[in-house]
SERO-4910 file (N, C-alpha, C, O; in steps of 0.05 Angstrom, whole numbers):
BEGIN
 pado doro    nc1    nc2    nc3   cac1   cac2   cac3    cc1    cc2    cc3    oc1    oc2    oc3
  Leu    A   5426    409    705   5402    423    697   5406    435    669   5426    450    665
  Gly    A   5388    429    651   5391    440    624   5377    466    620   5360    474    636
  Val    A   5384    479    598   5370    504    590   5341    496    584   5335    474    574
  Leu    A   5322    513    592   5294    506    590   5279    528    576   5281    552    584
  Asn    A   5263    521    556   5243    539    545   5216    530    555   5205    511    545
  Ala    A   5207    543    576   5183    533    591   5158    532    573   5143    513    574
  Ala    A   5154    552    555   5131    552    538   5132    529    518   5112    515    514
  Asp    A   5156    524    506   5159    501    488   5154    475    502   5141    457    490
  Leu    A   5164    472    526   5160    447    542   5130    442    546   5121    420    542
  Leu    A   5116    463    556   5087    460    561   5072    452    535   5055    434    535
  Gln    A   5079    466    513   5066    460    488   5072    432    478   5054    418    469
  Ser    A   5096    423    481   5104    396    473   5090    375    489   5079    355    478
  Ile    A   5089    378    516   5075    359    533   5046    358    526   5033    337    525
  Ser    A   5034    382    522   5006    384    516   4999    371    489   4979    356    487
  Ser    A   5016    375    469   5010    364    442   5012    333    442   5002    321    423
  Ser    A   5025    321    462   5026    292    463   4998    280    469   4993    257    464
  Gly    A   4980    297    481   4953    288    487   4951    269    510   4931    256    514
  Asn    A   4972    267    527   4972    249    549   4959    261    574   4955    285    576
  Thr    A   4952    243    593   4940    251    618   4961    244    640   4971    222    641
  Gly    A   4966    263    658   4985    259    679   4994    284    692   4981    305    690
  Val    A   5018    283    704   5029    305    719   5057    313    708   5075    296    707
  Leu    A   5060    338    701   5086    349    693   5098    363    717   5085    380    729
  Thr    A   5122    355    724   5136    368    746   5162    379    735   5178    365    722
  Val    A   5168    405    740   5193    417    731   5205    430    756   5192    445    770
  Glu    A   5231    425    760   5246    437    782   5269    453    771   5284    444    754
  Asn    A   5271    479    781   5293    496    771   5317    494    790   5316    479    810
  Glu    A   5338    510    784   5363    509    799   5359    519    828   5376    514    845
  Leu    A   5338    534    834   5332    544    861   5316    524    877   5310    529    900
  Gly    A   5308    502    865   5292    482    879   5262    488    878   5246    474    890
  Gln    A   5255    508    862   5226    514    859   5213    493    841   5226    484    822
  Gln    A   5189    485    847   5175    465    831   5150    475    819   5133    487    832
  Phe    A   5148    471    793   5123    477    778   5110    450    773   5122    431    764
  Ile    A   5084    448    780   5069    424    776   5044    430    760   5029    448    767
  Cys    A   5040    416    738   5017    420    721   5004    393    716   5017    374    707
  Ile    A   4978    392    721   4962    368    716   4949    371    689   4936    392    684
  Leu    A   4952    351    672   4940    353    645   4921    329    641   4926    307    650
  Ser    A   4900    335    627   4880    314    619   4878    313    589   4869    332    577
  Glu    A   4888    292    577   4888    289    548   4902    313    535   4893    324    514
  Gly    A   4924    323    548   4939    345    537   4929    372    545   4942    392    540
  Arg    A   4905    374    557   4894    400    566   4902    406    594   4897    389    612
  Pro    A   4914    429    600   4921    436    627   4896    439    645   4878    453    638
  Val    A   4897    425    667   4874    425    686   4880    443    709   4863    459    718
  Ser    A   4904    440    720   4912    457    743   4942    461    743   4957    444    731
  Ala    A   4951    482    756   4980    487    757   4986    500    784   4970    515    795
  Ser    A   5010    494    795   5019    507    820   5049    511    819   5064    496    806
  Leu    A   5057    532    832   5086    539    835   5088    555    860   5081    578    861
  Gly    A   5099    543    881   5101    557    907   5074    566    916   5056    550    919
  Asn    A   5071    593    921   5045    604    930   5025    608    907   5002    615    912
  Phe    A   5034    603    883   5017    610    860   5002    586    849   5012    563    849
  Thr    A   4978    591    839   4962    570    826   4951    582    800   4952    606    795
  Gly    A   4941    564    783   4927    572    759   4946    588    740   4969    581    737
  Met    A   4934    609    728   4949    625    708   4973    639    720   4993    642    707
  Asn    A   4971    647    746   4994    660    758   5018    640    760   5041    648    756
  Ala    A   5012    615    765   5033    594    766   5045    590    739   5069    588    736
  Val    A   5028    588    718   5037    584    691   5054    608    682   5076    604    670
  Gly    A   5044    632    687   5059    656    680   5086    658    693   5106    664    681
  Glu    A   5086    653    719   5112    654    735   5131    633    724   5155    638    721
  Phe    A   5121    609    718   5137    587    707   5150    596    680   5174    593    676
  Ile    A   5133    606    662   5143    612    635   5163    636    636   5183    636    622
  Ile    A   5158    655    654   5175    679    655   5201    673    671   5222    683    663
  Thr    A   5200    658    692   5223    656    710   5240    631    707   5264    631    715
  Phe    A   5229    609    697   5245    584    695   5261    585    669   5250    582    647
  Lys    A   5288    588    672   5306    588    649   5322    563    647   5333    556    626
  Thr    A   5325    549    670   5338    523    670   5321    504    687   5305    513    703
  Gly    A   5326    478    684   5311    460    701   5310    432    690   5320    427    668
  Gln    A   5299    414    705   5295    387    696   5265    380    700   5253    390    719
  Tyr    A   5255    364    681   5226    359    683   5221    329    681   5238    313    673
  Asn    A   5197    322    690   5188    294    690   5158    295    684   5143    310    696
  Phe    A   5149    278    666   5121    275    661   5113    247    670   5123    227    659
  His    A   5095    246    689   5086    220    700   5057    216    690   5038    229    699
  Gln    A   5054    196    673   5028    190    662   5012    175    684   5021    156    696
  Arg    A   4987    185    689   4969    171    708   4941    181    703   4936    201    690
  Lys    A   4922    166    714   4894    174    713   4890    197    733   4903    198    754
  Leu    A   4872    215    727   4866    237    745   4846    227    767   4830    209    762
  Thr    A   4848    239    790   4829    232    812   4802    246    806   4801    264    789
  Asp    A   4782    237    820   4755    249    816   4756    279    823   4743    295    810
  Ile    A   4771    286    844   4773    314    852   4787    330    830   4778    352    823
  Glu    A   4809    320    819   4823    334    797   4805    338    773   4806    359    760
  Ile    A   4789    318    767   4771    319    743   4749    340    748   4742    354    730
  Ser    A   4738    340    773   4715    357    778   4722    386    785   4704    403    786
  Thr    A   4747    392    791   4755    419    798   4754    437    773   4766    431    753
  Pro    A   4739    460    775   4738    477    751   4766    489    746   4780    496    764
  Ser    A   4772    492    721   4799    502    713   4797    529    700   4780    533    682
  Glu    A   4815    548    708   4816    574    695   4836    573    672   4841    593    658
  Leu    A   4849    549    668   4870    548    648   4858    544    620   4871    551    600
  His    A   4834    533    618   4819    530    593   4833    512    572   4824    490    567
  Ser    A   4855    522    560   4869    507    540   4899    515    540   4906    535    552
  Ile    A   4915    499    526   4944    506    525   4947    532    510   4965    548    517
  Glu    A   4931    537    489   4933    562    474   4927    586    492   4941    607    491
  His    A   4906    584    509   4899    605    527   4923    610    546   4930    633    551
  Cys    A   4934    589    557   4957    592    576   4980    606    563   4992    624    575
  Leu    A   4987    597    539   5011    609    525   5006    638    518   5024    654    519
  Met    A   4982    644    509   4976    672    501   4976    690    526   4987    712    525
  Glu    A   4964    682    548   4964    698    572   4992    701    583   5000    723    591
  Ala    A   5008    679    583   5035    681    593   5052    699    575   5070    713    585
  Ala    A   5047    699    549   5062    718    531   5055    747    538   5072    764    537
  Leu    A   5030    752    544   5021    779    553   5036    787    579   5046    809    581
  Tyr    A   5037    768    598   5051    774    623   5080    780    617   5092    798    629
  Glu    A   5092    764    599   5121    767    593   5126    794    580   5146    807    585
  Asp    A   5107    803    562   5109    829    550   5108    851    571   5124    870    570
  Lys    A   5090    849    591   5088    868    612   5114    869    629   5124    890    636
  Met    A   5126    845    634   5151    843    649   5173    857    633   5189    873    645
  Asn    A   5175    851    607   5197    862    591   5194    893    589   5214    907    590
  Ala    A   5169    903    587   5165    932    586   5174    944    612   5186    966    613
  Ala    A   5167    931    635   5175    941    661   5205    942    664   5216    961    676
  Leu    A   5219    922    653   5248    921    655   5262    943    640   5285    949    644
  Lys    A   5247    955    621   5258    978    606   5255   1004    622   5270   1023    618
  Val    A   5236   1004    641   5232   1027    658   5249   1026    683   5259   1046    693
  Ile    A   5251   1002    694   5267    998    719   5291    980    712   5287    957    704
  Pro    A   5315    991    716   5339    977    706   5346    952    722   5359    934    711
  His    A   5339    951    748   5350    929    764   5334    929    791   5326    950    800
  Ala    A   5331    905    803   5317    903    828   5333    914    852   5323    918    874
  Gly    A   5359    919    848   5376    929    869   5375    959    874   5388    969    892
  Ile    A   5359    973    858   5357   1002    862   5342   1009    888   5327    992    899
  Leu    A   5347   1033    898   5333   1043    921   5308   1058    911   5310   1074    893
  Val    A   5286   1053    924   5261   1067    915   5248   1081    939   5252   1073    962
  Arg    A   5233   1102    933   5217   1116    953   5191   1124    940   5192   1136    918
  Ser    A   5169   1119    953   5143   1127    942   5139   1157    945   5149   1170    963
  Ile    A   5123   1168    926   5116   1196    926   5085   1198    928   5071   1185    913
  Glu    A   5076   1213    948   5047   1217    951   5037   1237    931   5045   1260    931
  Asp    A   5019   1228    913   5007   1246    893   4980   1234    885   4979   1217    868
  Ile    A   4959   1244    898   4932   1233    894   4924   1235    865   4912   1216    854
  Gln    A   4929   1258    852   4921   1261    824   4936   1242    806   4924   1230    787
  Ala    A   4962   1238    810   4977   1219    794   4966   1191    798   4964   1175    779
  Phe    A   4959   1184    823   4948   1157    828   4921   1154    814   4916   1132    804
  Gln    A   4905   1174    814   4879   1173    801   4882   1170    770   4867   1155    758
  Arg    A   4902   1183    759   4908   1180    730   4917   1151    724   4909   1139    704
  Leu    A   4933   1140    742   4942   1112    739   4918   1093    740   4915   1075    724
  Gln    A   4901   1097    760   4877   1081    763   4858   1082    739   4845   1063    732
  Ala    A   4858   1105    726   4840   1109    703   4850   1096    677   4834   1094    658
  Glu    A   4875   1088    676   4885   1075    652   4870   1049    647   4866   1033    665
  Ile    A   4862   1045    622   4845   1022    616   4859    995    617   4847    975    622
  Asp    A   4886    995    613   4900    969    614   4912    962    641   4927    943    643
  Val    A   4905    977    662   4915    971    689   4893    955    703   4870    963    705
  Thr    A   4902    931    714   4883    913    727   4879    921    756   4896    934    768
  Pro    A   4856    913    768   4852    918    797   4875    905    814   4883    917    834
  Glu    A   4885    882    805   4906    869    820   4932    886    820   4946    888    840
  Glu    A   4937    898    797   4961    916    794   4958    940    812   4977    949    824
  Ile    A   4933    951    814   4928    974    832   4934    967    861   4946    982    876
  Ile    A   4925    943    869   4930    934    897   4960    932    902   4969    940    924
  Val    A   4975    922    883   5004    920    886   5017    947    886   5036    952    901
  Val    A   5008    966    869   5018    993    870   5014   1005    898   5033   1017    909
  Gln    A   4991   1000    910   4986   1011    937   5005    998    958   5015   1011    976
  Ser    A   5009    972    955   5027    957    973   5056    968    970   5069    973    990
  Ile    A   5065    971    946   5093    982    941   5094   1010    953   5114   1017    965
  Gly    A   5073   1026    949   5073   1053    960   5077   1053    990   5092   1070   1001
  Arg    A   5063   1035   1004   5065   1033   1033   5093   1024   1041   5106   1035   1059
  Leu    A   5103   1003   1027   5129    991   1034   5153   1009   1027   5175   1006   1038
  Ala    A   5149   1028   1009   5170   1046   1001   5167   1074   1012   5177   1094   1001
  Ser    A   5152   1077   1034   5149   1104   1046   5176   1115   1055   5179   1139   1056
  Lys    A   5194   1097   1063   5222   1105   1068   5239   1092   1046   5231   1070   1037
  Pro    A   5261   1103   1038   5278   1090   1017   5285   1061   1024   5293   1056   1047
  Ala    A   5281   1044   1005   5286   1015   1009   5294   1003    983   5286   1012    962
  Pro    A   5310    981    983   5317    967    959   5291    955    947   5275    942    961
  Leu    A   5288    958    921   5264    947    908   5262    916    912   5240    906    916
  Glu    A   5285    902    911   5284    873    915   5274    866    943   5261    845    946
  Ala    A   5280    882    963   5270    876    990   5239    880    991   5225    864   1004
  Ile    A   5229    900    977   5200    904    975   5188    880    960   5167    870    969
  Phe    A   5200    872    938   5189    849    923   5189    824    940   5170    808    938
  Gln    A   5209    820    957   5209    796    974   5186    796    994   5175    775   1000
  Arg    A   5179    820   1003   5156    822   1022   5130    816   1008   5110    809   1021
  Leu    A   5129    819    982   5105    813    966   5106    785    954   5102    782    930
  Glu    A   5113    766    971   5118    739    961   5094    725    948   5097    706    933
  Asn    A   5070    734    954   5046    722    943   5038    735    916   5016    729    906
  Val    A   5055    753    906   5048    767    881   5068    758    860   5092    758    864
  Pro    A   5058    749    836   5075    740    815   5095    762    806   5089    786    807
  Ser    A   5119    754    797   5140    773    789   5130    794    769   5135    817    773
  Phe    A   5116    784    748   5108    803    727   5089    825    738   5090    847    727
  Ile    A   5073    819    758   5055    839    769   5071    859    787   5066    883    786
  Lys    A   5090    849    802   5107    867    819   5122    886    801   5122    910    806
  Trp    A   5135    875    780   5151    892    763   5134    913    748   5141    936    746
  Arg    A   5111    903    738   5093    921    723   5083    943    742   5082    967    734
  Ala    A   5075    937    766   5065    957    785   5086    978    791   5081   1002    791
  Ala    A   5111    968    796   5132    987    802   5138   1005    778   5143   1029    782
  Ala    A   5138    994    754   5143   1010    730   5121   1030    726   5126   1053    718
  Leu    A   5096   1022    730   5073   1041    728   5077   1065    748   5072   1088    741
  Met    A   5087   1058    772   5091   1079    792   5113   1098    783   5110   1123    786
  Val    A   5135   1088    771   5156   1105    762   5145   1123    739   5151   1147    739
  Glu    A   5131   1111    721   5120   1126    698   5101   1148    706   5098   1169    693
  His    A   5087   1144    729   5067   1164    738   5078   1181    761   5063   1194    775
  Asn    A   5105   1180    764   5118   1196    785   5107   1190    813   5104   1208    830
  Leu    A   5101   1165    818   5093   1156    845   5115   1141    859   5113   1134    883
  Leu    A   5137   1137    845   5160   1123    856   5185   1135    844   5188   1137    820
  Glu    A   5204   1143    862   5229   1153    851   5250   1132    859   5248   1118    879
  Trp    A   5271   1131    843   5292   1111    848   5319   1122    844   5323   1143    830
  Gln    A   5339   1109    856   5367   1116    852   5384   1091    856   5375   1072    869
  Trp    A   5407   1092    845   5426   1069    849   5436   1071    878   5440   1093    888
  Pro    A   5440   1048    891   5451   1050    918   5479   1061    917   5494   1056    898
  Thr    A   5487   1076    938   5514   1088    938   5532   1069    953   5524   1055    972
  Met    A   5557   1068    945   5577   1051    958   5590   1067    980   5598   1090    975
  His    A   5593   1056   1003   5605   1070   1025   5634   1061   1028   5648   1071   1046
***
């Protein structure tokens, strides 16, 4: 498995203008599948994720892998399915925004192995909800993390329970909670 720059790979395949299926598999056996029509992304999937969430998860988490592009005609269903991916430029810009959010969160939370516990504070939660750059999806994940962290738990265990949520949203939600004093954390102690 070679080193992979997922964004460059997508851009390169797209600029060829071909129609077919790009499949990328990483060292964990996860598969990203993207259907392209004349170089334009039509659909994408990665595990439980589809559309932009799949593209974002792919670009952020795939650092090694092997890929294959299989040129073929699209089926009638593939052609007629509406796409939220719009264009390769849209995909790359959105994924860059997701990656920025992930990197900002990693500056607030040092590691997924920390122990976290949620803090009940209705006013702090309302201030968080009122922030203009916080999405409704992020608020839902904040609430989920709050419930799952009512007793001290490793953050990575909480993230595993939120398997249908892309990495960048989980990390961003947890970081927002720390910043708003809705989540406290500590390093696990060695016994």
